[in-house]
MIMARTOR-766546 format. One record per residue: x, y, z of N, C-alpha, C, O, CB in turn; residue in three letters. Coordinates in nm, 3 decimals, always signed. Glycine has a CB too. Layout:
BEGIN
<neast X	nnorth Y	nup Z	caeast X	canorth Y	caup Z	ceast X	cnorth Y	cup Z	oeast X	onorth Y	oup Z	cbeast X	cbnorth Y	cbup Z	res ala>
...
***
This chain:
BEGIN
<neast -0.469	nnorth -0.607	nup +0.348	caeast -0.527	canorth -0.602	caup +0.216	ceast -0.630	cnorth -0.489	cup +0.214	oeast -0.711	onorth -0.475	oup +0.305	cbeast -0.593	cbnorth -0.739	cbup +0.179	res met>
<neast -0.625	nnorth -0.409	nup +0.110	caeast -0.722	canorth -0.301	caup +0.098	ceast -0.770	cnorth -0.289	cup -0.047	oeast -0.705	onorth -0.339	oup -0.139	cbeast -0.661	cbnorth -0.169	cbup +0.145	res his>
<neast -0.883	nnorth -0.224	nup -0.064	caeast -0.941	canorth -0.203	caup -0.196	ceast -0.854	cnorth -0.107	cup -0.276	oeast -0.814	onorth -0.003	oup -0.224	cbeast -1.085	cbnorth -0.150	cbup -0.185	res lys>
<neast -0.825	nnorth -0.139	nup -0.399	caeast -0.745	canorth -0.051	caup -0.485	ceast -0.815	cnorth +0.083	cup -0.502	oeast -0.935	onorth +0.089	oup -0.532	cbeast -0.719	cbnorth -0.117	cbup -0.624	res lys>
<neast -0.740	nnorth +0.192	nup -0.481	caeast -0.798	canorth +0.325	caup -0.492	ceast -0.874	cnorth +0.369	cup -0.369	oeast -0.936	onorth +0.475	oup -0.369	cbeast -0.888	cbnorth +0.330	cbup -0.610	res gly>
<neast -0.870	nnorth +0.289	nup -0.264	caeast -0.940	canorth +0.319	caup -0.140	ceast -0.851	cnorth +0.280	cup -0.023	oeast -0.757	onorth +0.202	oup -0.041	cbeast -1.077	cbnorth +0.245	cbup -0.132	res ser>
<neast -0.878	nnorth +0.333	nup +0.094	caeast -0.801	canorth +0.290	caup +0.210	ceast -0.880	cnorth +0.194	cup +0.299	oeast -0.842	onorth +0.167	oup +0.412	cbeast -0.756	cbnorth +0.411	cbup +0.291	res asp>
<neast -0.992	nnorth +0.143	nup +0.246	caeast -1.075	canorth +0.047	caup +0.320	ceast -0.998	cnorth -0.083	cup +0.341	oeast -0.938	onorth -0.136	oup +0.248	cbeast -1.209	cbnorth +0.020	cbup +0.245	res glu>
<neast -1.000	nnorth -0.133	nup +0.464	caeast -0.932	canorth -0.258	caup +0.497	ceast -1.028	cnorth -0.373	cup +0.471	oeast -1.139	onorth -0.376	oup +0.524	cbeast -0.882	cbnorth -0.258	cbup +0.646	res ile>
<neast -0.985	nnorth -0.468	nup +0.389	caeast -1.069	canorth -0.583	caup +0.355	ceast -1.037	cnorth -0.706	cup +0.440	oeast -1.123	onorth -0.791	oup +0.462	cbeast -1.054	cbnorth -0.618	cbup +0.208	res leu>
<neast -0.914	nnorth -0.714	nup +0.488	caeast -0.873	canorth -0.830	caup +0.568	ceast -0.726	cnorth -0.819	cup +0.603	oeast -0.655	onorth -0.732	oup +0.553	cbeast -0.901	cbnorth -0.961	cbup +0.494	res gly>
<neast -0.680	nnorth -0.908	nup +0.690	caeast -0.540	canorth -0.905	caup +0.729	ceast -0.500	cnorth -1.041	cup +0.786	oeast -0.584	onorth -1.116	oup +0.836	cbeast -0.513	cbnorth -0.794	cbup +0.833	res ala>
<neast -0.372	nnorth -1.070	nup +0.776	caeast -0.313	canorth -1.188	caup +0.839	ceast -0.190	cnorth -1.139	cup +0.914	oeast -0.104	onorth -1.072	oup +0.857	cbeast -0.276	cbnorth -1.300	cbup +0.733	res thr>
<neast -0.181	nnorth -1.174	nup +1.041	caeast -0.066	canorth -1.135	caup +1.121	ceast -0.002	cnorth -1.261	cup +1.176	oeast -0.066	onorth -1.338	oup +1.249	cbeast -0.106	cbnorth -1.037	cbup +1.236	res ile>
<neast +0.123	nnorth -1.283	nup +1.142	caeast +0.200	canorth -1.396	caup +1.194	ceast +0.308	cnorth -1.336	cup +1.282	oeast +0.411	onorth -1.289	oup +1.233	cbeast +0.260	cbnorth -1.486	cbup +1.078	res val>
<neast +0.284	nnorth -1.339	nup +1.411	caeast +0.377	canorth -1.280	caup +1.507	ceast +0.351	cnorth -1.341	cup +1.644	oeast +0.249	onorth -1.407	oup +1.666	cbeast +0.363	cbnorth -1.125	cbup +1.511	res ala>
<neast +0.443	nnorth -1.318	nup +1.735	caeast +0.432	canorth -1.373	caup +1.869	ceast +0.301	cnorth -1.331	cup +1.937	oeast +0.237	onorth -1.413	oup +2.003	cbeast +0.551	cbnorth -1.330	cbup +1.953	res arg>
<neast +0.262	nnorth -1.206	nup +1.922	caeast +0.139	canorth -1.156	caup +1.984	ceast +0.036	cnorth -1.117	cup +1.877	oeast -0.035	onorth -1.018	oup +1.891	cbeast +0.170	cbnorth -1.035	cbup +2.074	res his>
<neast +0.031	nnorth -1.196	nup +1.772	caeast -0.060	canorth -1.169	caup +1.661	ceast -0.206	cnorth -1.164	cup +1.702	oeast -0.283	onorth -1.085	oup +1.647	cbeast -0.043	cbnorth -1.273	cbup +1.556	res gly>
<neast -0.244	nnorth -1.246	nup +1.799	caeast -0.382	canorth -1.247	caup +1.846	ceast -0.422	cnorth -1.114	cup +1.907	oeast -0.536	onorth -1.070	oup +1.894	cbeast -0.402	cbnorth -1.357	cbup +1.948	res gly>
<neast -0.328	nnorth -1.050	nup +1.974	caeast -0.356	canorth -0.919	caup +2.033	ceast -0.359	cnorth -0.811	cup +1.925	oeast -0.435	onorth -0.715	oup +1.935	cbeast -0.252	cbnorth -0.885	cbup +2.140	res glu>
<neast -0.276	nnorth -0.826	nup +1.824	caeast -0.266	canorth -0.725	caup +1.720	ceast -0.383	cnorth -0.728	cup +1.623	oeast -0.424	onorth -0.623	oup +1.573	cbeast -0.137	cbnorth -0.742	cbup +1.645	res met>
<neast -0.437	nnorth -0.846	nup +1.595	caeast -0.541	canorth -0.858	caup +1.493	ceast -0.672	cnorth -0.793	cup +1.536	oeast -0.751	onorth -0.751	oup +1.451	cbeast -0.565	cbnorth -1.005	cbup +1.461	res ile>
<neast -0.696	nnorth -0.784	nup +1.667	caeast -0.822	canorth -0.723	caup +1.713	ceast -0.831	cnorth -0.577	cup +1.672	oeast -0.941	onorth -0.526	oup +1.649	cbeast -0.835	cbnorth -0.736	cbup +1.864	res ser>
<neast -0.719	nnorth -0.509	nup +1.664	caeast -0.721	canorth -0.370	caup +1.619	ceast -0.765	cnorth -0.361	cup +1.474	oeast -0.840	onorth -0.271	oup +1.436	cbeast -0.582	cbnorth -0.305	cbup +1.637	res glu>
<neast -0.719	nnorth -0.455	nup +1.393	caeast -0.757	canorth -0.458	caup +1.251	ceast -0.906	cnorth -0.488	cup +1.237	oeast -0.976	onorth -0.422	oup +1.161	cbeast -0.673	cbnorth -0.562	cbup +1.174	res ile>
<neast -0.955	nnorth -0.588	nup +1.310	caeast -1.097	canorth -0.623	caup +1.299	ceast -1.186	cnorth -0.511	cup +1.349	oeast -1.293	onorth -0.488	oup +1.293	cbeast -1.126	cbnorth -0.752	cbup +1.376	res thr>
<neast -1.144	nnorth -0.442	nup +1.454	caeast -1.221	canorth -0.328	caup +1.504	ceast -1.227	cnorth -0.218	cup +1.399	oeast -1.331	onorth -0.157	oup +1.378	cbeast -1.160	cbnorth -0.273	cbup +1.636	res thr>
<neast -1.115	nnorth -0.193	nup +1.334	caeast -1.111	canorth -0.092	caup +1.227	ceast -1.202	cnorth -0.133	cup +1.111	oeast -1.271	onorth -0.049	oup +1.053	cbeast -0.966	cbnorth -0.071	cbup +1.176	res ala>
<neast -1.203	nnorth -0.261	nup +1.078	caeast -1.287	canorth -0.309	caup +0.968	ceast -1.436	cnorth -0.293	cup +1.002	oeast -1.513	onorth -0.242	oup +0.920	cbeast -1.256	cbnorth -0.456	cbup +0.937	res met>
<neast -1.475	nnorth -0.336	nup +1.121	caeast -1.616	canorth -0.327	caup +1.161	ceast -1.659	cnorth -0.181	cup +1.173	oeast -1.773	onorth -0.147	oup +1.139	cbeast -1.638	cbnorth -0.400	cbup +1.294	res ile>
<neast -1.569	nnorth -0.095	nup +1.223	caeast -1.600	canorth +0.046	caup +1.237	ceast -1.582	cnorth +0.126	cup +1.108	oeast -1.596	onorth +0.248	oup +1.108	cbeast -1.514	cbnorth +0.105	cbup +1.343	res gly>
<neast -1.550	nnorth +0.056	nup +0.998	caeast -1.528	canorth +0.117	caup +0.867	ceast -1.424	cnorth +0.229	cup +0.875	oeast -1.440	onorth +0.335	oup +0.813	cbeast -1.659	cbnorth +0.172	cbup +0.812	res glu>
<neast -1.318	nnorth +0.204	nup +0.951	caeast -1.207	canorth +0.298	caup +0.963	ceast -1.102	cnorth +0.258	cup +0.860	oeast -1.052	onorth +0.145	oup +0.864	cbeast -1.148	cbnorth +0.300	cbup +1.109	res met>
<neast -1.069	nnorth +0.346	nup +0.772	caeast -0.969	canorth +0.317	caup +0.670	ceast -0.828	cnorth +0.330	cup +0.723	oeast -0.806	onorth +0.366	oup +0.838	cbeast -0.988	cbnorth +0.407	cbup +0.551	res gly>
<neast -0.732	nnorth +0.299	nup +0.636	caeast -0.591	canorth +0.306	caup +0.676	ceast -0.549	cnorth +0.447	cup +0.714	oeast -0.470	onorth +0.464	oup +0.807	cbeast -0.503	cbnorth +0.254	cbup +0.564	res leu>
<neast -0.600	nnorth +0.548	nup +0.644	caeast -0.563	canorth +0.686	caup +0.675	ceast -0.605	cnorth +0.723	cup +0.817	oeast -0.526	onorth +0.781	oup +0.891	cbeast -0.627	cbnorth +0.783	cbup +0.576	res ser>
<neast -0.725	nnorth +0.689	nup +0.853	caeast -0.776	canorth +0.719	caup +0.988	ceast -0.702	cnorth +0.636	cup +1.092	oeast -0.670	onorth +0.684	oup +1.200	cbeast -0.929	cbnorth +0.693	cbup +0.997	res lys>
<neast -0.676	nnorth +0.512	nup +1.059	caeast -0.608	canorth +0.423	caup +1.151	ceast -0.466	cnorth +0.472	cup +1.181	oeast -0.415	onorth +0.451	oup +1.291	cbeast -0.604	cbnorth +0.281	cbup +1.094	res met>
<neast -0.403	nnorth +0.536	nup +1.084	caeast -0.266	canorth +0.584	caup +1.105	ceast -0.261	cnorth +0.700	cup +1.203	oeast -0.153	onorth +0.735	oup +1.252	cbeast -0.205	cbnorth +0.627	cbup +0.973	res ser>
<neast -0.375	nnorth +0.761	nup +1.235	caeast -0.377	canorth +0.872	caup +1.330	ceast -0.398	cnorth +0.826	cup +1.474	oeast -0.389	onorth +0.907	oup +1.566	cbeast -0.486	cbnorth +0.969	cbup +1.292	res thr>
<neast -0.425	nnorth +0.698	nup +1.493	caeast -0.446	canorth +0.643	caup +1.627	ceast -0.313	cnorth +0.639	cup +1.703	oeast -0.212	onorth +0.594	oup +1.649	cbeast -0.509	cbnorth +0.501	cbup +1.619	res val>
<neast -0.314	nnorth +0.686	nup +1.825	caeast -0.194	canorth +0.685	caup +1.907	ceast -0.179	cnorth +0.547	cup +1.969	oeast -0.272	onorth +0.495	oup +2.032	cbeast -0.199	cbnorth +0.795	cbup +2.017	res ile>
<neast -0.061	nnorth +0.488	nup +1.952	caeast -0.034	canorth +0.357	caup +2.007	ceast +0.069	cnorth +0.369	cup +2.119	oeast +0.167	onorth +0.442	oup +2.105	cbeast +0.015	cbnorth +0.261	cbup +1.897	res his>
<neast +0.048	nnorth +0.298	nup +2.229	caeast +0.143	canorth +0.304	caup +2.340	ceast +0.275	cnorth +0.238	cup +2.306	oeast +0.279	onorth +0.134	oup +2.240	cbeast +0.084	cbnorth +0.239	cbup +2.463	res pro>
<neast +0.383	nnorth +0.300	nup +2.352	caeast +0.515	canorth +0.241	caup +2.332	ceast +0.603	cnorth +0.275	cup +2.449	oeast +0.613	onorth +0.394	oup +2.478	cbeast +0.578	cbnorth +0.289	cbup +2.201	res tyr>
<neast +0.664	nnorth +0.190	nup +2.515	caeast +0.649	canorth +0.045	caup +2.501	ceast +0.532	cnorth -0.010	cup +2.582	oeast +0.497	onorth -0.127	oup +2.569	cbeast +0.776	cbnorth -0.024	cbup +2.543	res pro>
<neast +0.470	nnorth +0.076	nup +2.665	caeast +0.356	canorth +0.030	caup +2.745	ceast +0.247	cnorth +0.135	cup +2.743	oeast +0.270	onorth +0.250	oup +2.705	cbeast +0.399	cbnorth -0.002	cbup +2.889	res thr>
<neast +0.129	nnorth +0.095	nup +2.785	caeast +0.019	canorth +0.191	caup +2.794	ceast +0.048	cnorth +0.296	cup +2.900	oeast +0.017	onorth +0.414	oup +2.882	cbeast -0.114	cbnorth +0.118	cbup +2.825	res gln>
<neast +0.106	nnorth +0.255	nup +3.009	caeast +0.138	canorth +0.349	caup +3.116	ceast +0.232	cnorth +0.458	cup +3.066	oeast +0.216	onorth +0.574	oup +3.102	cbeast +0.200	cbnorth +0.276	cbup +3.236	res ala>
<neast +0.328	nnorth +0.422	nup +2.984	caeast +0.421	canorth +0.520	caup +2.929	ceast +0.350	cnorth +0.616	cup +2.836	oeast +0.381	onorth +0.735	oup +2.835	cbeast +0.535	cbnorth +0.450	cbup +2.855	res asn>
<neast +0.256	nnorth +0.568	nup +2.759	caeast +0.181	canorth +0.655	caup +2.669	ceast +0.099	cnorth +0.757	cup +2.748	oeast +0.092	onorth +0.873	oup +2.709	cbeast +0.090	cbnorth +0.573	cbup +2.577	res ala>
<neast +0.039	nnorth +0.714	nup +2.856	caeast -0.039	canorth +0.805	caup +2.939	ceast +0.053	cnorth +0.910	cup +3.000	oeast +0.019	onorth +1.028	oup +3.006	cbeast -0.115	cbnorth +0.728	cbup +3.051	res ile>
<neast +0.170	nnorth +0.867	nup +3.045	caeast +0.267	canorth +0.960	caup +3.102	ceast +0.310	cnorth +1.064	cup +2.999	oeast +0.315	onorth +1.183	oup +3.030	cbeast +0.390	cbnorth +0.883	cbup +3.155	res lys>
<neast +0.340	nnorth +1.020	nup +2.878	caeast +0.382	canorth +1.113	caup +2.773	ceast +0.271	cnorth +1.214	cup +2.741	oeast +0.299	onorth +1.332	oup +2.721	cbeast +0.421	cbnorth +1.036	cbup +2.647	res gln>
<neast +0.148	nnorth +1.168	nup +2.737	caeast +0.036	canorth +1.259	caup +2.711	ceast +0.022	cnorth +1.360	cup +2.824	oeast -0.001	onorth +1.478	oup +2.800	cbeast -0.095	cbnorth +1.180	cbup +2.693	res ala>
<neast +0.036	nnorth +1.313	nup +2.945	caeast +0.027	canorth +1.403	caup +3.061	ceast +0.141	cnorth +1.504	cup +3.060	oeast +0.119	onorth +1.621	oup +3.091	cbeast +0.028	cbnorth +1.323	cbup +3.191	res ala>
<neast +0.260	nnorth +1.460	nup +3.026	caeast +0.374	canorth +1.552	caup +3.017	ceast +0.352	cnorth +1.659	cup +2.911	oeast +0.382	onorth +1.777	oup +2.932	cbeast +0.503	cbnorth +1.475	cbup +2.987	res asp>
<neast +0.300	nnorth +1.618	nup +2.798	caeast +0.274	canorth +1.712	caup +2.689	ceast +0.171	cnorth +1.815	cup +2.732	oeast +0.187	onorth +1.935	oup +2.707	cbeast +0.226	cbnorth +1.639	cbup +2.564	res thr>
<neast +0.066	nnorth +1.769	nup +2.797	caeast -0.037	canorth +1.861	caup +2.847	ceast +0.022	cnorth +1.957	cup +2.949	oeast -0.003	onorth +2.078	oup +2.944	cbeast -0.155	cbnorth +1.782	cbup +2.910	res tyr>
<neast +0.100	nnorth +1.904	nup +3.040	caeast +0.159	canorth +1.987	caup +3.145	ceast +0.247	cnorth +2.098	cup +3.085	oeast +0.245	onorth +2.210	oup +3.134	cbeast +0.241	cbnorth +1.899	cbup +3.241	res arg>
<neast +0.322	nnorth +2.066	nup +2.981	caeast +0.408	canorth +2.166	caup +2.918	ceast +0.327	cnorth +2.280	cup +2.856	oeast +0.376	onorth +2.393	oup +2.848	cbeast +0.494	cbnorth +2.101	cbup +2.812	res arg>
<neast +0.206	nnorth +2.252	nup +2.813	caeast +0.124	canorth +2.359	caup +2.754	ceast +0.076	cnorth +2.457	cup +2.859	oeast +0.037	onorth +2.569	oup +2.825	cbeast +0.004	cbnorth +2.299	cbup +2.681	res thr>
<neast +0.078	nnorth +2.418	nup +2.985	caeast +0.030	canorth +2.504	caup +3.093	ceast +0.136	cnorth +2.605	cup +3.138	oeast +0.103	onorth +2.703	oup +3.205	cbeast -0.012	cbnorth +2.421	cbup +3.211	res leu>
<neast +0.260	nnorth +2.583	nup +3.101	caeast +0.368	canorth +2.671	caup +3.144	ceast +0.368	cnorth +2.801	cup +3.065	oeast +0.370	onorth +2.801	oup +2.941	cbeast +0.502	cbnorth +2.600	cbup +3.130	res leu>
<neast +0.366	nnorth +2.912	nup +3.136	caeast +0.381	canorth +3.042	caup +3.072	ceast +0.530	cnorth +3.070	cup +3.055	oeast +0.613	onorth +3.000	oup +3.114	cbeast +0.311	cbnorth +3.156	cbup +3.154	res thr>
<neast +0.564	nnorth +3.170	nup +2.979	caeast +0.705	canorth +3.207	caup +2.961	ceast +0.768	cnorth +3.243	cup +3.095	oeast +0.883	onorth +3.207	oup +3.121	cbeast +0.719	cbnorth +3.325	cbup +2.862	res glu>
<neast +0.694	nnorth +3.312	nup +3.179	caeast +0.745	canorth +3.353	caup +3.311	ceast +0.775	cnorth +3.230	cup +3.397	oeast +0.878	onorth +3.223	oup +3.464	cbeast +0.643	cbnorth +3.444	cbup +3.383	res lys>
<neast +0.684	nnorth +3.132	nup +3.393	caeast +0.703	canorth +3.009	caup +3.470	ceast +0.823	cnorth +2.930	cup +3.417	oeast +0.899	onorth +2.874	oup +3.496	cbeast +0.576	cbnorth +2.922	cbup +3.464	res thr>
<neast +0.839	nnorth +2.926	nup +3.286	caeast +0.953	canorth +2.855	caup +3.226	ceast +1.084	cnorth +2.916	cup +3.270	oeast +1.179	onorth +2.845	oup +3.303	cbeast +0.943	cbnorth +2.856	cbup +3.073	res lys>
<neast +1.091	nnorth +3.049	nup +3.272	caeast +1.213	canorth +3.118	caup +3.315	ceast +1.242	cnorth +3.088	cup +3.462	oeast +1.356	onorth +3.064	oup +3.499	cbeast +1.200	cbnorth +3.269	cbup +3.293	res lys>
<neast +1.139	nnorth +3.090	nup +3.545	caeast +1.155	canorth +3.062	caup +3.687	ceast +1.206	cnorth +2.919	cup +3.708	oeast +1.297	onorth +2.897	oup +3.788	cbeast +1.022	cbnorth +3.082	cbup +3.761	res leu>
<neast +1.148	nnorth +2.825	nup +3.638	caeast +1.192	canorth +2.686	caup +3.651	ceast +1.336	cnorth +2.668	cup +3.602	oeast +1.414	onorth +2.594	oup +3.662	cbeast +1.098	cbnorth +2.593	cbup +3.571	res leu>
<neast +1.370	nnorth +2.738	nup +3.494	caeast +1.508	canorth +2.733	caup +3.444	ceast +1.605	cnorth +2.787	cup +3.546	oeast +1.713	onorth +2.730	oup +3.566	cbeast +1.521	cbnorth +2.812	cbup +3.315	res gly>
<neast +1.567	nnorth +2.896	nup +3.613	caeast +1.651	canorth +2.954	caup +3.718	ceast +1.668	cnorth +2.857	cup +3.833	oeast +1.779	onorth +2.840	oup +3.883	cbeast +1.590	cbnorth +3.086	cbup +3.768	res phe>
<neast +1.559	nnorth +2.794	nup +3.877	caeast +1.565	canorth +2.699	caup +3.987	ceast +1.650	cnorth +2.577	cup +3.954	oeast +1.719	onorth +2.524	oup +4.040	cbeast +1.425	cbnorth +2.654	cbup +4.025	res leu>
<neast +1.645	nnorth +2.533	nup +3.830	caeast +1.727	canorth +2.419	caup +3.787	ceast +1.875	cnorth +2.456	cup +3.796	oeast +1.958	onorth +2.374	oup +3.836	cbeast +1.690	cbnorth +2.377	cbup +3.643	res val>
<neast +1.909	nnorth +2.579	nup +3.758	caeast +2.048	canorth +2.623	caup +3.765	ceast +2.098	cnorth +2.628	cup +3.909	oeast +2.216	onorth +2.603	oup +3.934	cbeast +2.064	cbnorth +2.761	cbup +3.701	res lys>
<neast +2.010	nnorth +2.660	nup +4.003	caeast +2.049	canorth +2.667	caup +4.143	ceast +2.073	cnorth +2.530	cup +4.204	oeast +2.150	onorth +2.516	oup +4.299	cbeast +1.944	cbnorth +2.740	cbup +4.223	res leu>
<neast +2.008	nnorth +2.429	nup +4.152	caeast +2.021	canorth +2.295	caup +4.212	ceast +2.142	cnorth +2.220	cup +4.167	oeast +2.164	onorth +2.107	oup +4.210	cbeast +1.902	cbnorth +2.213	cbup +4.182	res ser>
***
């Protein structure tokens, strides 16, 4: 539930198997005055937190590769 014309969260009801775990995110957003727009930018782990950390690390690692390094790795992959 949110205020009309605003993205402020006024309350929520979650009926699900792990609803107790899910509702804390909503209450934290409410107390922190985080609206729906800001909340939609939060990265959520899928399917686990460990996988999310791995994906972030992989993304960071890819930014470190120069074009020369990418070509070298491509060449090495072809040899294997």
